[in-house]
N, C-alpha and C positions, 0 to 999 in steps of 0.2 A: 753323064753320070761324068764318069768324065772331063766330059771336054768343058763341062758345065765347073769341076773344081779347077782345070789349067784356066780359062778366064777367072772366075774369081782371086785363083795367088797370083797370075804370073805380073811382075811391076806395070805402076803406074811411069811411064814416060816420064824424061826432064823437063821435054820444053811441059807440060803438063806442070809438072811439081814446081816449075820454074813460074807459072803463070798462078797457081796456089798461095803459093809465095808470095807472089807481086803485089793478087788483091789481099794477103794479110798486112802486106806494109800498106799498102793505099789502106788498109781499115784505122789499122795500126796512127799511122799517120793525121788524117783525117778529124780520128781524136784525139791525140795532140792538139794539132790549128785550132780545133771547136772547144777543146780547153786552155789552151793560152786564148783566141777571142774572150771564151767566156768570163778570163780571170782579166783578161785588156778591160772588156766594157765594166765586170767590179769595180776597177783599178781608177778608169775616165769616170765612170758614175761618181763613188766617193768622192773623190780630189775635185769634182767637181761641183760637186754639190755643197762638200765643205770648202771649199774657197767660194764662193757665190754666194753661204750664208751667209758668213765671217765678211768679207767685204759688205752684202748687204747692211748687216748689223752694228758695224764700228761708222757709216757710212751714217748709219743713222742715233750711233752715238755723237758723234763729234759735229753731228749737225746740230744737238744739242746744246756743244758746248763743253763734254764729255774728255776729257785729256787720256788717251790711255797708251801711249809711248811712251817707256820709264825717262828717259831723256828728254821729255818735257813738264815731269812731276816731281823732280832734283832742283829742292829749294835753287835763286838763284847764287849768284856770288858775292861776296860780300868784301872791301875794304879792309886787309888786317886791321890797318889801325881802328878801324871803329866796331872790329868782331873779336866779340869774346873768348873767342875761342881760341882766338892767336895774342894771348896774353902771356908772358912769358911762363909763369904757372905753369900751365897748360901746353909746354911746346913738348917738351918728351913723353905726353900718352900720346903725340900722333906721331914720333917712327917707331913703328913695327913693321913685326917680319910677320909671317905663319908657320907656324911649327908646328906640325901634326895635326893641323887643325886648326889652332888657338892662337891667339897673339902674344909676341912672346915683347917686351921692350925692350931698343937698340940703345937709348942712351942711359945712361945713370940718374939723370936726375930722379930723386928723393920728392922732392917737397909735394907732387897732388899726390902723390903714391903713398904717404905715410898717413892720409885719413884713410886707409884703408885699415887698423885697430881702431874705425870706428864702426865697421859693420857687424859688431857683436852685444850684445848690450839687451836691455831688459829693453819687453815690446812696449813702441808709440803707442799708447791709449787710443782711443775711435771717438770722434764726434756724438757717437750715444752713450758711450758710459759717463761722461759726465768728470771725467776724473785727470786729474794734471801729470806731468812726464814725474818717474823715479828718480830724480835725480843723487838718492841716495844709494842706488842701484848702478847710474850708472860714473858716479866718481867713484865707486868700490872696482867696476868694471873696466873701467881705465887705470888706475891704480895700480893694477895687479901685471900693463903692457909699457907701463912708465917710472919714471928716475924721476917725479920732480913732489912724489906728493909731501906735505905740509905738516906735520902734525902737528903745527901751531898754528894752524886752520881755525877761525872760530864757528862755521857754518860750513854745512852742505856744500850751497853755493858758493862760498871763496874757495873751496877745498875743489872741484869742480873745476870750477875760472881754470886755477892752478892750474890740475891735472893737464887741461886744453890750451897751455902758456906753449905750450911747442909750437901753437899755429899761429901765432899772435903775426910775425910774416906773411902766412900765406893770405891770411885776412886785409890783413892788412892793405899784401897789392891789386887784392880781391876789390876792396871798398877804394879805391884807385880807380880803379880796373872799369867796374860796371860804372862808372860815369865816360869817363873816353870814347868808352866800348860799349856801344847802350844795345848796338845788337847780336846774336849769336850764329853761327852757320856753321858745324863743326866737318870737314874737311872726310867725309865716310866714302869710300872708293863702289859709291852703285853699281858700276861699268861690270863688280862679280856678279854680280845678280845676290841668291838669298845666301853666297857666302863670302861677300862684305861682311868684315866683321867690324865693333862699335866695341872695344875695350875703355873707351873712356865714361859710357854711361855705369855702371860701376863706384867709381871715382867720383863721377857727378854729384851719386847719389850719397856717397859718404860724405860731400862737403856739404852736401845741405843737411843732413844732418846731425852733424857737428854744431853749421850757423844754429839751426835748432834747440841746440841746448845749452854754446852760448843766450840764447835769448829767454831761456828760461833762470840760466843760473842769472843774470845781469837782471830780469827779470823779476828773482826773487829775491833779488840785494837794491830796487828800486833803484835799479839803473837801467830806466825808463829809453834815455837817447841811446844808449850803447843797445841796445837791444831790438831797437830796431833799424839802427847800423846794418847789426847783425841778421837781422832778420831778410832786408833789403839787400843783401847777399846771396842769402835761398832763393830769392825770388827771381833773381838777373841769371842763375847757373842754370835755375827752373827753367829760365823763358829760351834760355841757347837751344832750347833742343825740340825747338816746338813747330817747329821749320821740317824738321825731315820724316821724310815719307815713307818710317818704317816704326810697323803697329807695336814690333818690344820696345824700341825710343819711345811712344807715347805712353805704352802700359808703365814704362821706367816717371813718364812725366807725370804721370797721374799719381803714382808712387809719393814723390818727394815737389807736387800740390798737398795732399795731403800731410807730409809733415810741417807744411808749410804753413797751413790753417790751421794747426797743431798745436805751432810760435804765439797767432793770432790766439787762440783759444785759453794760453796760457796770461797772457796780461789781461783779455778780460774775464779773468774766473779773480785776478786780481785786483783789476781795476786800477791800471795800472797808463792806458792810454793817455793821452791826448785825442782835445777833439781834431789837433790839425791830423795828428797817424790815426782815431780812427776814419777819418775821410781816408784819405790811404787804401788804406784797406778795403773799403768801402766801394772804391772809385774800379781798385782791379780785377778783384772776382763777380761786378760786375760786370765788365770789357774782357773779363775770362769765358772765350769759350770751346768750352772741350770738347762739345762736339763737333765742333769745325775742325778742332785739330787731330780728333779721330776716323773723320770720313777722308782725310787727308792721307791720311794710312791706311784708311783700306784701299784707297786710288790707287797707296804708293803698293800696296800687296797683287791688286789688280793688274798691273803696271809689271809688278815684276815677274807675276805666275806667267802670263802672257808672254812676255820676255823668254821665259826659261821653257816652258812648250815649244816658243820658237825655235833656241841654242836647242834643241834636247829632237827636233824633226833635223838641224843641218848639221848632226852631230855632233857642235862646238860642247857642248857638256863630257866633266872628269872632273877625276876626285881635286881637282884643285879648285872648280867653284863651288864641289856641294861643301867644301873642308877642307882641305891642301893637304901637298904632299904628307904622304904613310895614312893618309882618310881615306877610307869606302866611300864611293859613289851610291847615292841613296838606290835600294833592290829597283825600281820600278825604272830602274838608267839601265841596270842592264839587264833589264828583261830579253830575249833574242827577237819576242817577238817585234821591239820595233824595228829593228832592221830591216821587217818583210809589211810593215803596219802602210796603209798608204795615205799619202799625204791628206789627201781630208782628213782623217781622223783626226790628229793632229789639229786642223782649223775645226772639229767640233770641239778637240776638248776644248780650245783659244774660247771656242763660242759661248762654251755652258761657262767658265770663266767669265765671263762678262757678261752673263745672265744672271749670274747666279749674284752677281756684287746689284747691279743693277736693280734686279724686282724683291733681293733678299736683305743683303748690309748698305747699301747704301739707299733702296727706301726704308726700313728700321727706323731713321735719325731724316729728321730736320731741321737742322741744324741752326739755322733763319728764324725760326720760328722757337729753336731749345724745346723740341719734342721727341717722346722715343714711343716708336710702340713698338713694341716686343713681338709681338705676334704678327706681325705683316709678311702674308707670304710665306710661313711655313713648309706652309707643302713646297717651295723651289729649293730650301734647302735639302730637306729629306730626300726630294729625285737627283741632288749632286751626290749627298753623302750617306745617302743609306740603300743606294746600288752601284752595280759598277759594270759596265759596256765598254764599248773599244773607243765609247762617244764622250767618257767623263774619267775613264782610268784615271786621267793627265790630274783634271781637273780635280778630282779630288783628292787625292794628296796635296793638291798646293793649295785647295784655299782653309786660310785658317780657322780658327773656332770664335768666329764670330758672334756667338751671344754672351761668352763670356767675354770678350774686348766690349760689347756692347755696354752689359749693363753692369762694365766698371767703372767705366766712361761715364755714364748715365747716374749710374749710385757719383761718385767725383763732381757729376756736371750740380745736380742737387748740391752737394758741401758747399763749391764752392758757393753760392746761391743766398745758403743758410748763412753762411758767412758772412757774405755784403747784409743779408738782414742783420745779422746779433750786433754785429757791429753800428747799425743805424738804431736800433734796441740797447747800444749801450750809448751812443748821444745822446735819443731821448733818455733814456736813464740819470744823466750829469743834469737836465732841465729839469729835470719832472721828480727827484728821486722814489721815481717805482716805474715799473714798465705799463706800459698800455695794454689796455682790454683789447685789445683788434692791431692786426698789424699794419689796417688801413690811417690810422692814425697818424702811421710816422711818414705818410701825406699831407703835401709837397714839400712839409718841409725840413724833413731826413731822409725822403729817398724824394723821386721825381714815379718810383711807381714799384711797387712789391713785383716781385719776381714768382710768376710763378711755374708750379711743379711738371716736370718737365716731364714724368708720367703720363698725368688725364688731363694738365692744362688749366686745371685749378688753381685757387691760391693755394702759397703755403699755408698748411694747416699750424694753428699757433695755437696755444695754452700758456695763460699764465696763471703760473701755479702758487704763487707770490706774491708779495712784490718787491722782492727781488731776484726771482727767478723763474724760469717760465719751463716749455716744451714744447718745440719746434721739427718739425716733421715733414715730409713727400710716403706719399701711398706706396711708393718703392716699384721693385718688378713684378710684384702678382698685379700688382694697378690695383688693390685692395686700398680699404681704411680700416690697422688697424688697430687702430686707438692708440698708436704713437709705440707700439712696443715693437723692439727688433726681435730676429730667429736668429741663436744665435750655431756658428758652427764647431763652438768648441774652444777652450781653450781663452773665452773670452774675444774672439774674431767673429762680427757680421759674418749673419748670410745674406751674401746681394739680393740670393734669386725670390729670400722669404721673408717676409714681414713688414715695415715700414722703416724708412731711413730717419735715423732719428741723430736730431743735434741737441741735444742736454747741456745746459748751465746754472749752475747756479754759484751766484754773488762773492767774494772775501771770500775762495776756495783760499787751500794750505796746500800742499804737499803734505806727503804723511811720509815727508823725509824730513819734513822742514824741523830742527831747530831752534827752541823757546825761549 
């Protein structure tokens, strides 16, 4: 017993303990090396798969003619003497700096900025409402912000034009500029990616609104040529942004086009346009392809999204890119996992952005046929936006709200087509003292062909209600013929996603504010 006790309690030789420790160290090193090898293989595999998949997909898309790099999507430069954006009136809008993520103009020039008084007033009626601009409401609104009220004015239209006389110098310059500067290209700092600022957009929208109000007031006074000249200003200012590959610019372009269309409707309702002016409107809106402009904006979104992810991969993003000094980077840009993410995850996110646009947003629109397919490949959209994996975490934050953009553009394209048809119908009315019972009777004398409904490719629906009134409509986003019934989203606004897209016009209308 004593020997056994002694043998069990005697100390382990130092050499043996060193041997055990060495073996444990070997095992630990083995596990560390194994883990490092596994991690290295994981990174290598993820990087290779991501890089290979992205490279192959980009090659396929570029072979089809798709342009993915943002440098290739921006509009080409225009000589200053042909560029409406370079007219002296607009020069102060180009001189700004970023302060707390927002633009702050350095120039004291206020001539263009003075139009901001137009950004509040009665709601602009829609084509489906069949009513005209509330001139009295606008006159009251502008009277509160100006000192030009003329109590001796005999009519609301005269008083409204007096209130807007402050803009006469600006309109004189613009009317001259749109002749000598027939193109438009705004110097946006596209290299700033999604952080680029577009402070000119709000001013341009106000100018278009002012043009439309002047047009309506002139029409009320039977000053057709003056109305036409003001409306051409609205058209040129709106056209000056049509090549900008930014989706928010396109949405503003759609809004400005809606204002312009309403101005045309003002003259149609009063039967104030001449044959030559009606032909001008018909040609303009027949040529206008807002669906092509929207796809250009979507391609811009795609290019900037891919570049944003690439900048994140290279660690080049920061507060200046996403909002300016004093602002915060987006939450995802500060995620610590980005520091350790394999390069392949960034490539996979870029790949998912490309797939999203190719299979969903761009596939939903055929700009050449002027058709929209609202439910095409919706599963692709859901796979990106309704799930979150390392392969789409960045992509889902960068892809735009495509369905809303496409539906608004489709609605706008439908409206400009209806405006072209309405101009032809008015020319027909001037010749026959009544509207036709079918649109086909416009062909070929008044139209080369009747535009098809962008939603189903069928002829635009038309119904003559009386000899001097009609109903014109598209089946709308739900691609269902609701008999010319619109869906309201409240406060008179149309629900673009439901109901038909209607153009309603009754001849000989007057505004509610017309003074008898």
